[in-house]
PAMI-91833 format. One line per 10 residues: number of its first residue (from 1); their letters; for each residue x, y, z of C-alpha. Coordinates in pm, 1 decimal. Layout:
NUM	A	X,Y,Z; ...
This chain:
1	MGALGEWDQR	-983.2,496.3,-4950.6; -1207.5,583.6,-4654.4; -1173.7,872.3,-4412.2; -974.2,660.7,-4166.3; -741.6,544.6,-4440.9; -680.2,903.0,-4554.8; -611.2,1012.3,-4196.2; -372.2,720.3,-4154.7; -183.2,809.3,-4472.3; -157.5,1181.4,-4384.5
11	LFTRVAAARV	-27.1,1104.7,-4036.2; 225.7,857.7,-4177.9; 348.0,1120.4,-4422.7; 392.0,1376.0,-4143.0; 595.3,1130.6,-3932.7; 807.6,1043.6,-4237.2; 881.8,1413.5,-4292.2; 964.3,1475.4,-3923.8; 1323.6,1517.5,-3816.0; 1407.0,1415.6,-3457.6
21	PGADPALRRL	1775.1,1489.5,-3379.8; 1965.2,1168.8,-3301.5; 1654.8,952.7,-3335.8; 1725.5,794.7,-3675.0; 1989.1,537.5,-3571.4; 1851.4,493.1,-3218.8; 1493.4,413.0,-3322.1; 1610.8,193.2,-3608.6; 1823.5,-16.2,-3369.6; 1544.9,-27.2,-3109.2
31	SHAANHGRLW	1294.7,-148.8,-3368.2; 1539.5,-419.3,-3478.1; 1606.7,-524.8,-3117.1; 1236.0,-596.1,-3066.2; 1225.5,-851.7,-3351.0; 1068.3,-1181.5,-3238.4; 1022.2,-1039.5,-2886.0; 1396.7,-1058.1,-2811.6; 1401.2,-722.8,-2632.3; 1120.5,-827.2,-2396.6
41	IGTAAGMSLV	1254.7,-1177.3,-2337.1; 1588.6,-1024.1,-2236.7; 1412.6,-771.3,-2014.4; 1215.1,-1047.5,-1844.5; 1532.8,-1247.3,-1783.9; 1704.7,-944.5,-1631.1; 1406.7,-871.6,-1404.6; 1398.2,-1231.6,-1285.2; 1769.4,-1235.1,-1205.0; 1798.9,-893.7,-1042.3
51	GGPTARRAAL	1454.3,-840.8,-886.9; 1261.6,-1021.8,-616.4; 932.3,-1214.6,-624.3; 739.4,-914.4,-758.6; 980.5,-875.8,-1049.5; 956.7,-1246.7,-1129.8; 577.7,-1235.2,-1124.9; 583.1,-930.5,-1352.6; 828.2,-1097.5,-1591.9; 622.5,-1416.7,-1607.0
61	RGLGSLALAS	298.7,-1227.7,-1671.1; 476.9,-1018.3,-1933.3; 600.5,-1322.0,-2126.3; 260.0,-1490.0,-2108.0; 88.1,-1175.5,-2235.9; 346.2,-1137.5,-2513.2; 286.5,-1495.8,-2628.9; -89.7,-1445.4,-2630.7; -64.9,-1116.1,-2822.3; 178.8,-1260.5,-3078.3
71	FTVNTLVKWS	-45.1,-1561.0,-3140.3; -348.1,-1336.4,-3188.7; -171.5,-1101.0,-3430.0; 27.8,-1347.2,-3639.5; -218.5,-1633.6,-3671.8; -559.6,-1463.9,-3659.6; -560.3,-1096.6,-3752.2; -279.3,-1041.2,-4005.3; -394.9,-1307.0,-4246.9; -753.8,-1184.4,-4239.1
81	ARRPRPLLEG	-675.5,-812.0,-4289.1; -395.7,-844.1,-4552.5; -318.2,-471.3,-4556.3; -9.4,-386.7,-4765.8; 290.4,-212.4,-4609.7; 332.7,162.8,-4661.3; 554.9,289.6,-4943.9; 902.8,402.7,-4837.3; 933.3,686.9,-5089.9; 891.3,964.3,-4828.8
91	VPSIRHLTRQ	1097.1,794.2,-4554.7; 1466.3,894.7,-4539.3; 1691.2,604.6,-4635.6; 1888.9,634.7,-4308.8; 1580.2,507.4,-4126.5; 1521.6,204.3,-4350.8; 1562.5,-134.4,-4190.8; 1829.8,-360.5,-4338.9; 1566.9,-626.3,-4408.6; 1212.2,-513.8,-4474.2
101	PRTTSFPSGH	931.4,-730.9,-4325.8; 739.7,-948.4,-4573.0; 419.5,-998.0,-4375.2; 109.0,-782.3,-4408.8; 92.1,-448.3,-4229.0; -219.0,-462.9,-4008.4; -178.5,-481.5,-3714.4; 174.1,-413.1,-3587.1; 310.2,-723.8,-3416.8; 595.4,-529.4,-3257.9
111	SASAAAFATA	348.9,-283.6,-3104.4; 125.9,-564.5,-2979.2; 418.3,-740.3,-2811.1; 548.0,-417.7,-2658.8; 207.8,-315.9,-2523.1; 136.3,-665.9,-2392.4; 464.6,-689.5,-2203.2; 454.3,-335.4,-2064.3; 89.8,-356.8,-1956.0; 144.7,-692.2,-1786.8
121	VALESPRYGA	449.5,-565.9,-1597.4; 261.4,-254.7,-1486.0; -29.1,-468.9,-1360.3; 207.3,-648.0,-1122.6; 438.9,-359.1,-1035.8; 376.9,8.8,-1120.1; 742.9,74.7,-1034.5; 876.0,-166.6,-1296.3; 599.4,-60.5,-1531.1; 721.3,300.4,-1515.5
131	LVVPVAAAVA	1056.8,179.4,-1649.3; 921.5,-48.8,-1921.3; 631.2,157.6,-2059.1; 848.1,436.5,-2212.6; 1060.7,177.3,-2392.1; 747.0,2.5,-2520.5; 607.3,333.8,-2643.6; 934.3,405.1,-2823.8; 921.3,63.5,-2993.8; 564.6,126.6,-3110.9
141	FSRVYVGVHF	653.1,473.1,-3246.1; 965.3,337.5,-3415.6; 753.8,114.6,-3641.5; 598.9,423.6,-3800.8; 924.7,620.5,-3789.7; 1118.8,357.7,-3987.3; 833.3,331.3,-4238.2; 708.7,-26.8,-4192.6; 365.9,49.5,-4042.3; 86.7,302.9,-4062.6
151	PGDVLAGVAI	-14.2,471.0,-3733.8; -343.7,278.1,-3742.4; -148.5,-49.7,-3747.7; 38.7,56.2,-3436.1; -274.7,166.5,-3249.4; -446.8,-162.0,-3331.3; -140.1,-355.3,-3213.3; -130.8,-161.1,-2887.5; -499.7,-234.9,-2826.2; -449.8,-607.7,-2890.9
161	GAGAAALTCR	-142.5,-619.8,-2666.0; -309.9,-437.4,-2378.3; -614.4,-660.7,-2415.2; -397.9,-973.0,-2401.4; -236.2,-854.0,-2077.7; -576.0,-776.3,-1927.1; -702.4,-1119.2,-2031.9; -432.5,-1293.0,-1826.4; -598.1,-1147.0,-1514.9; -889.2,-1383.5,-1573.7
171	WWPPHAAVPE	-666.6,-1681.9,-1500.6; -409.9,-1519.5,-1276.8; -522.1,-1205.3,-1088.8; -242.1,-956.6,-1016.2; -95.2,-960.2,-668.2; -264.2,-702.0,-446.9; -13.3,-461.4,-294.4; -223.1,-375.5,11.6; -547.9,-512.4,150.9; -864.3,-308.6,198.3
181	RERPAVRAPA	-805.5,-8.4,422.6; -1166.2,68.3,518.2; -1186.3,-168.7,812.8; -1309.4,6.8,1127.9; -1021.6,86.2,1360.4; -1028.8,-29.3,1722.0; -841.8,78.9,2031.5; -516.0,-89.7,2126.0; -246.5,14.2,2374.6; -2.2,264.1,2226.4
191	LPLGKGLVVF	345.5,135.6,2318.4; 615.5,385.1,2208.2; 947.8,206.8,2149.5; 771.2,-116.4,2243.4; 744.7,-49.4,2616.3; 495.9,-306.7,2750.2; 516.8,-533.2,2442.6; 621.5,-895.3,2503.5; 726.3,-1071.1,2180.5; 759.9,-1445.1,2132.1
201	VDSRPDDRAP	1031.1,-1497.3,1868.7; 1032.1,-1829.1,1685.8; 1371.0,-1769.1,1525.4; 1446.5,-2114.8,1391.8; 1641.3,-2087.3,1060.0; 1383.2,-2285.3,862.9; 1106.8,-2044.2,965.5; 1296.6,-1726.7,887.1; 1184.9,-1516.5,593.6; 1405.9,-1605.4,294.6
211	DAKVPPAERL	1506.2,-1243.3,227.5; 1589.8,-1156.6,589.5; 1962.7,-1075.4,622.0; 1939.2,-968.6,988.0; 1816.1,-1209.6,1260.0; 1458.3,-1127.0,1365.9; 1555.6,-1053.1,1726.8; 1811.1,-792.5,1616.5; 1559.1,-622.6,1387.8; 1305.1,-609.7,1669.7
221	RALLPEAELI	1556.1,-462.5,1915.9; 1648.3,-193.2,1664.0; 1286.1,-93.4,1601.5; 1137.8,-150.9,1948.5; 1427.3,-135.1,2197.8; 1205.2,-140.6,2507.5; 1008.5,-450.1,2406.3; 1068.1,-771.7,2599.3; 1173.5,-1061.4,2372.5; 1124.0,-1428.2,2456.9
231	ERGPDDDVAE	1319.5,-1635.3,2206.0; 1253.3,-2000.3,2134.2; 1546.9,-2233.9,2178.4; 1599.5,-2569.0,2000.5; 1442.9,-2772.0,2283.1; 1181.9,-2522.1,2407.3; 810.2,-2591.7,2406.7; 615.2,-2338.2,2201.2; 296.9,-2360.8,2408.8; 480.2,-2299.9,2736.6
241	LLAAAADRAA	680.1,-2005.6,2605.4; 373.2,-1845.9,2447.5; 173.4,-1888.4,2766.9; 455.4,-1726.8,2965.0; 478.9,-1439.4,2716.8; 101.5,-1385.1,2721.5; 87.0,-1393.7,3102.3; 372.9,-1143.9,3120.5; 193.7,-909.4,2874.9; -128.5,-935.2,3076.0
251	ETRGALGVCG	57.1,-849.6,3398.9; 205.4,-534.6,3248.2; -124.0,-443.6,3072.5; 65.1,-430.1,2749.3; 33.6,-644.1,2436.5; 153.4,-975.7,2299.1; 376.1,-999.6,1993.3; 478.3,-1294.3,1780.0; 751.1,-1332.7,1520.2; 713.6,-1648.9,1315.0
261	GDGSVNAAAR	509.4,-1824.2,1049.2; 134.7,-1882.4,1031.8; 151.3,-2173.9,1275.3; 318.9,-1963.3,1545.5; 79.7,-1674.7,1475.8; -216.4,-1910.5,1520.6; -92.9,-2019.9,1864.0; -21.6,-1660.1,1968.1; -365.2,-1547.5,1849.6; -530.5,-1806.3,2073.5
271	AAAERGLALA	-326.2,-1691.3,2373.5; -399.1,-1323.1,2303.7; -774.0,-1374.5,2251.0; -808.6,-1576.8,2572.8; -649.0,-1294.8,2775.4; -803.6,-1001.5,2590.6; -467.3,-881.7,2458.6; -389.2,-703.7,2133.6; -158.8,-900.6,1904.9; 141.6,-762.3,1714.8
281	VFPGGTLNHF	239.2,-985.0,1420.2; 595.6,-963.9,1286.4; 613.8,-1176.6,968.0; 893.1,-1427.5,1021.0; 780.4,-1726.9,815.1; 811.8,-1815.4,448.5; 486.2,-1676.5,304.4; 315.3,-1511.3,605.1; -41.1,-1530.3,472.6; -209.8,-1380.8,777.5
291	ALDVGVPDFE	35.9,-1090.7,810.4; -13.5,-999.1,443.7; -392.4,-1019.1,475.8; -391.6,-795.4,782.8; -164.7,-539.6,615.3; 169.1,-578.5,797.2; 407.3,-715.9,532.0; 720.3,-609.0,719.9; 850.5,-543.0,1070.0; 842.8,-166.0,1017.4
301	DTSVAVAGGE	469.3,-167.1,949.5; 393.4,-348.7,1273.9; 638.6,-136.7,1474.0; 474.7,189.4,1371.2; 127.7,50.3,1446.3; 241.7,-62.7,1793.3; 391.0,277.8,1870.5; 73.6,458.3,1762.4; -183.7,211.1,1897.7; -332.2,155.4,1550.0
311	AVAVDIGVAR	-525.4,-172.1,1517.0; -821.4,-356.3,1366.4; -1046.0,-636.4,1492.7; -1050.6,-963.6,1297.8; -1258.3,-1280.6,1306.7; -1131.4,-1612.9,1432.3; -1259.4,-1928.0,1265.6; -1317.6,-2224.6,1494.7; -1358.9,-2594.2,1414.9; -1534.0,-2759.2,1710.9
321	SGAGQDMPFL	-1509.8,-3138.3,1727.7; -1757.1,-3373.3,1891.6; -1496.7,-3446.7,2158.6; -1511.7,-3086.6,2276.9; -1182.4,-2983.8,2116.6; -1167.5,-2637.6,1958.4; -930.8,-2574.6,1667.2; -908.7,-2199.2,1593.4; -784.3,-2089.2,1251.1; -694.8,-1749.3,1108.8
331	TTFSIGSYPE	-654.5,-1835.7,739.7; -785.5,-2174.9,623.0; -925.6,-2506.6,743.8; -926.7,-2810.1,516.2; -1002.1,-3181.4,499.1; -856.4,-3413.2,239.8; -561.6,-3338.2,14.3; -555.1,-2961.3,41.8; -247.8,-2953.6,273.1; -50.6,-3148.1,11.4
341	LVRLREKSEQ	-177.9,-2913.8,-261.4; -57.0,-2612.7,-63.3; 281.5,-2773.2,-1.5; 335.6,-2843.1,-372.5; 207.1,-2500.3,-475.9; 424.6,-2308.9,-230.2; 728.1,-2507.6,-341.0; 717.3,-2355.6,-689.2; 501.1,-2042.4,-675.1; 794.1,-1808.3,-597.0
351	RWGRWPAAAV	947.2,-1917.6,-928.4; 640.3,-1958.8,-1151.6; 369.3,-1752.5,-981.6; 61.3,-1858.8,-786.8; -171.6,-1960.1,-1069.9; 69.1,-2182.7,-1272.3; 200.2,-2341.7,-952.0; -155.2,-2405.8,-829.2; -256.3,-2567.1,-1158.8; 42.0,-2804.8,-1154.7
361	ALVRVLRTAD	-12.6,-2887.0,-786.0; -381.8,-2956.9,-847.9; -296.1,-3203.7,-1125.6; -45.9,-3387.7,-905.6; -274.6,-3403.4,-602.1; -590.2,-3513.5,-782.0; -398.4,-3782.5,-970.2; -329.3,-3976.3,-648.9; -599.2,-3851.6,-409.4; -894.0,-4052.0,-281.1
371	PIELNVNGRP	-1232.7,-3882.8,-231.7; -1370.0,-3824.8,117.4; -1729.0,-3895.8,222.1; -1916.0,-3677.0,468.7; -2244.1,-3501.8,540.5; -2237.0,-3126.2,483.1; -2526.6,-2970.7,678.8; -2702.5,-3307.4,666.1; -2648.6,-3360.7,292.9; -2432.6,-3661.4,190.7
381	RRLWLFLAGN	-2137.5,-3550.8,-20.6; -1841.6,-3720.5,-187.1; -1560.4,-3469.9,-231.5; -1208.9,-3457.4,-363.4; -1128.3,-3144.4,-164.7; -1293.0,-2941.2,111.4; -1162.9,-2596.4,207.3; -1302.5,-2333.6,442.5; -1140.9,-1990.3,449.2; -1166.8,-1741.9,734.0
391	GRSFPEGFAP	-1336.8,-1467.4,534.0; -1403.3,-1433.0,164.0; -1093.7,-1459.2,-52.8; -1015.1,-1388.8,-416.9; -985.4,-1523.1,-682.3; -1211.3,-1826.4,-714.8; -1047.1,-2167.7,-710.0; -781.6,-2323.8,-492.7; -514.5,-2054.0,-516.7; -673.3,-1766.2,-319.0
401	AVRPRLDDGL	-439.0,-1467.5,-307.0; -621.2,-1186.7,-125.5; -870.4,-1157.2,160.0; -991.4,-794.7,152.7; -1172.8,-820.7,486.9; -1104.5,-1029.8,794.6; -1418.6,-930.7,985.8; -1703.0,-1022.4,749.1; -1838.9,-1300.7,973.1; -1834.7,-1555.6,688.5
411	LDLRLIDGDH	-1664.9,-1882.3,602.9; -1556.5,-1916.3,239.0; -1631.1,-2279.6,141.1; -1472.0,-2429.1,-170.5; -1548.4,-2785.4,-275.1; -1460.1,-3021.5,-559.7; -1739.5,-3275.8,-611.0; -1635.6,-3638.6,-656.7; -1965.8,-3770.4,-794.1; -1942.0,-3625.4,-1146.0
421	HFARTRVVAS	-1790.7,-3825.1,-1431.1; -1429.9,-3728.8,-1505.2; -1443.6,-3484.2,-1212.7; -1066.5,-3457.6,-1178.4; -1010.3,-3397.7,-1549.0; -1286.3,-3139.2,-1564.3; -1164.8,-2940.2,-1265.7; -806.7,-2933.1,-1395.9; -925.1,-2821.5,-1740.4; -1144.9,-2551.3,-1583.0
431	TLLGTLGHSR	-851.9,-2427.6,-1375.2; -625.8,-2401.7,-1679.7; -895.3,-2223.1,-1884.1; -988.2,-1982.8,-1604.3; -1349.3,-2103.2,-1593.5; -1342.2,-2287.6,-1261.0; -1607.1,-2055.4,-1115.3; -1856.9,-2185.5,-1376.4; -1765.1,-2553.8,-1351.8; -2033.1,-2796.8,-1228.5
441	VYSAERVPWV	-1762.2,-2992.8,-1046.0; -1653.8,-2694.9,-836.1; -1875.4,-2507.5,-591.3; -1819.5,-2210.9,-360.7; -2040.8,-2075.2,-86.6; -2014.4,-1809.7,186.3; -2182.4,-1913.4,511.8; -2162.4,-1814.2,881.1; -2130.8,-2179.9,989.8; -2129.0,-2534.5,855.3
451	ELEGVSGADT	-2184.1,-2878.6,1011.1; -1968.7,-3173.2,898.0; -2066.8,-3522.7,1008.8; -1967.5,-3880.8,928.3; -1630.4,-3780.9,782.6; -1455.7,-4087.9,636.9; -1163.4,-4133.1,402.5; -958.6,-3854.1,562.4; -709.7,-3933.5,836.7; -591.4,-3574.4,873.8
461	LAYDGEVHPG	-717.0,-3219.5,869.4; -522.5,-2896.8,853.8; -563.7,-2540.8,974.6; -327.7,-2249.9,917.5; -78.4,-2482.0,751.6; -51.6,-2725.8,1042.8; -161.3,-3088.2,992.8; -354.5,-3266.3,1271.5; -541.4,-3597.4,1316.9; -886.4,-3607.4,1160.5
471	AAGLRLEKEH	-1226.5,-3606.0,1332.5; -1556.2,-3773.7,1245.2; -1773.4,-3471.0,1325.9; -1705.2,-3096.9,1320.0; -1887.7,-2766.5,1335.8; -1713.0,-2471.9,1171.6; -1818.1,-2124.3,1282.0; -1684.8,-1775.4,1340.3; -1596.3,-1577.4,1650.6; -1676.7,-1233.0,1515.9
481	RALVVYRPAR	-1404.5,-968.8,1568.4; -1261.9,-1173.4,1855.4; -899.0,-1068.6,1805.6; -740.1,-722.2,1797.8; -435.3,-701.7,1570.6; -197.6,-408.4,1530.7; -212.9,-270.4,1179.0; -105.8,77.1,1053.8; -365.9,313.5,916.4; -124.9,535.9,723.8
491	PGNELRQEAR	10.5,510.7,366.5; 326.5,312.4,296.3; 566.5,604.8,239.7; 460.5,774.2,560.7; 501.9,442.8,741.9; 858.3,403.2,621.6; 950.2,757.4,729.9; 798.7,699.3,1072.6; 979.0,365.1,1108.9; 1312.9,527.9,1024.3
501	RVAATARYRR	1246.9,803.2,1278.5; 1162.1,548.3,1548.5; 1474.6,344.3,1475.1; 1695.2,657.1,1480.2; 1547.1,763.6,1815.9; 1613.3,417.9,1957.7; 1975.8,422.4,1845.4; 2026.3,769.2,1997.9; 1883.1,658.3,2332.4; 2110.3,354.6,2342.3
511	RVRGRRLPAD	2415.5,571.9,2277.4; 2314.6,816.1,2552.9; 2260.6,535.3,2802.7; 2602.2,389.5,2721.1; 2792.8,704.3,2815.2; 2950.8,736.5,3158.7; 2915.4,1078.1,3318.3; 3185.4,1209.1,3559.1; 3105.6,1267.3,3929.7; 3046.9,1642.3,3889.2
521	GGPSA	2787.3,1581.1,3620.9; 2985.8,1760.5,3348.7; 3043.7,1624.1,3002.0; 3257.0,1312.8,2969.6; 3591.8,1324.8,2793.9
């Protein structure tokens, strides 16, 4: 027996001789509960039912990591190591499992599953991870405590499980909680309680955030009681209302606000940039890509930034057609089947997560799509998909999740070539295997501009989620730092405290204004 084996045996003997009050039945039951991953499957089901999108993402990553770790341990490692189980002579009989495992000892499958699930959950949500990790650690320790594994088996299992969870990030990067916070700040009007802010509210039910229990207008009045709200009615024209709101903000030398999805934000951004106004974005759509990229995931974040005058400058992408029409975009511009891919992906990504939903959507779109032909900077190309993002996004592929910077002056081009044999099959396989960035069918490039000519085979194009008629020739470029957007510079906890203070002050002022004072100025009855 080598030095490591002797150390393993001595440590096992010490654990067997240890007496932890009340631990014998508890750890024995916990170890049994983790058989075949039942404990973690039940935990994932509970997280999915009780929690929100973050909990569902964490549960899905946890189950995927558990499956990968279990496959690695049970089909690859155990049958190659063939280490016998430890003897139970020194382990008190009260700790013995009812049925002893018959497989080999190295490594611990229970520990691998526990570490895989806990690590994966923590990658998506540190808050949920803080709850799961202690339970996973207890499961791993219980395997030594009940006498079915040596400590070295457990440590090896933990390493395999953590590695399996980390490996899932290759295919499906964890959701970023906040974007990069090192963007240079710019000046914007500080509007305490929203005085001078004119907000266009697109409050149609189908555009409202799915978790919003209070109408957007009511939330805005509670946070910014002195802001002027212009709400869209069923028959109102968006362009006219936005122009009126922007003109009103320019008259008062205030700022323009918008509450709606990416399409409404795009229109408001154009109006604000034309008049030199700062823009306040209140996420009121389904996914709110631009708001998340900027760093204002909720109304409170924007409200605090407006009150303090905290803002950043962002680029605006522009597609200029040969007919002299400009099509500004804040997130993405695409030709071909990308709009349909996004629609299918967004339909299921809240349930399954971005990467699995994107893979399924890509299969469905490429199965029925026709390639487009065009010249890219004078070079003839035949493409299945063409996508240009406003700023570099991560990860590679057609399910970008994060744009760390919105002022880098670059377009992020992503193309699927239609000239290669079995191009559709190869790109789908590369997406599923997480190797799309190395595929010869897929290409990505970051450029300040790109010329598209002779576009055929595409009747439509899309920018910021809105579909429009196609064009034969286009030039895509950037207007560098052309738009000022309110965005808080302080940490999340401090933001929440400030937002609560602002809301409480607003409620107090409304109560004071509602009181009627007697003629002599004394206190009212």
